[in-house]
C-alpha positions as CSV (number, residue, x, y, z in Angstrom):
1,M,-0.1,-0.2,-0.2
2,R,1.4,3.3,-1.1
3,I,1.4,6.7,1.0
4,E,-1.7,8.3,-0.4
5,F,-0.9,11.5,-3.1
6,E,-2.9,14.1,-1.2
7,K,-0.9,13.2,1.9
8,I,2.4,14.1,-0.1
9,L,0.6,17.4,-1.6
10,E,-0.7,18.3,2.2
11,L,3.9,17.8,2.9
12,I,4.3,20.1,-0.2
13,N,1.9,22.6,1.7
14,L,3.2,22.2,5.3
15,T,7.1,22.3,4.3
16,K,7.0,24.9,1.2
17,N,7.7,27.9,4.2
18,I,10.3,25.4,5.5
19,S,14.3,25.4,3.7
20,V,15.1,22.3,3.7
21,K,16.3,20.3,0.8
22,Y,14.9,17.2,-0.8
23,R,15.5,14.0,-3.0
24,V,13.9,11.4,-4.5
25,V,14.9,7.8,-5.1
26,D,13.0,6.2,-7.7
27,N,11.8,2.7,-8.0
28,D,14.7,1.8,-10.0
29,N,17.2,2.8,-7.0
30,D,18.3,6.3,-8.5
31,I,18.8,8.7,-6.9
32,F,18.4,12.5,-8.0
33,R,20.2,15.6,-6.6
34,W,19.1,17.8,-3.3
35,N,16.9,20.5,-3.9
36,N,15.9,23.3,-2.2
37,W,12.1,23.0,-3.3
38,L,9.4,20.3,-3.8
39,T,5.9,20.7,-6.1
40,N,3.2,19.1,-7.5
41,P,3.8,20.9,-11.4
42,T,0.8,19.0,-12.7
43,G,-1.3,15.7,-12.1
44,K,-0.2,12.8,-9.7
45,Y,3.3,14.7,-10.5
46,L,6.1,15.6,-8.2
47,D,8.9,18.0,-9.2
48,F,12.4,18.5,-6.7
49,G,14.1,20.8,-9.5
50,Q,15.1,18.4,-12.2
51,E,12.4,17.2,-14.1
52,P,8.9,16.0,-12.8
53,I,8.5,12.1,-12.1
54,S,5.4,10.7,-11.5
55,Y,4.1,9.7,-7.9
56,R,4.0,5.9,-8.7
57,E,7.8,6.2,-10.1
58,I,9.1,7.3,-6.3
59,N,10.2,4.4,-3.9
60,K,11.5,6.9,-1.4
61,I,11.1,10.8,-0.5
62,E,14.6,12.2,1.9
63,I,14.3,15.6,3.8
64,D,17.8,17.1,4.9
65,P,16.4,19.3,7.5
66,I,19.4,21.1,8.4
67,E,19.1,25.0,6.6
68,D,22.6,26.4,5.7
69,K,21.2,30.1,6.1
70,Y,23.7,32.5,4.4
71,I,24.1,35.7,6.4
72,G,27.0,37.5,4.7
73,K,30.6,37.4,3.1
74,L,32.2,38.1,6.3
75,V,30.2,35.7,8.6
76,P,29.9,32.0,8.2
77,N,26.4,30.5,7.4
78,K,24.2,29.5,9.8
79,L,23.0,26.2,10.4
80,I,19.7,26.0,11.8
81,D,18.1,22.4,12.4
82,R,14.4,21.7,11.1
83,T,14.0,18.4,12.2
84,K,11.5,19.2,14.9
85,E,9.6,21.1,12.9
86,I,9.3,18.2,9.9
87,K,8.6,15.5,12.4
88,D,5.9,17.5,13.6
89,I,4.4,17.4,10.6
90,L,4.8,14.2,9.4
91,N,3.5,13.0,12.7
92,T,0.7,15.1,12.4
93,L,-0.4,14.0,8.4
94,K,0.4,10.3,9.8
95,I,3.1,9.8,7.1
96,E,5.6,7.2,8.5
97,F,9.6,8.1,8.7
98,E,13.2,7.2,9.4
99,I,15.7,9.2,10.3
100,N,19.2,8.1,9.3
101,E,21.7,10.5,10.6
102,T,20.2,13.7,10.0
103,I,17.9,13.0,6.9
104,I,14.1,12.3,7.4
105,S,13.5,9.3,4.8
106,I,9.8,8.7,3.7
107,N,9.1,5.3,2.3
108,M,6.7,5.1,-0.4
109,E,5.4,1.8,0.2
110,L,4.3,1.3,3.6
């Protein structure tokens, strides 16, 4: 059984103002590169900044919850951990996830 597409749309909506990175692993275990956004361009497709991919072709969504915030040229970037915010959203949506080191993984198959 797959996670409902509507829950993924809610995840997109609830995380759109949180600066995290996303990537996807497809059904062939190809890993896409990290990107700063996740959208629903049309129908049951998701876009991670490379090319839209069918919801059915996604095996796993990974979220890097560490925001690397640029402050200025003479000041080091500030690292902000958004793990709690993302975990709270996923728990509210009842989406199961795992955390490996700092990466949050959502397996699409339950």
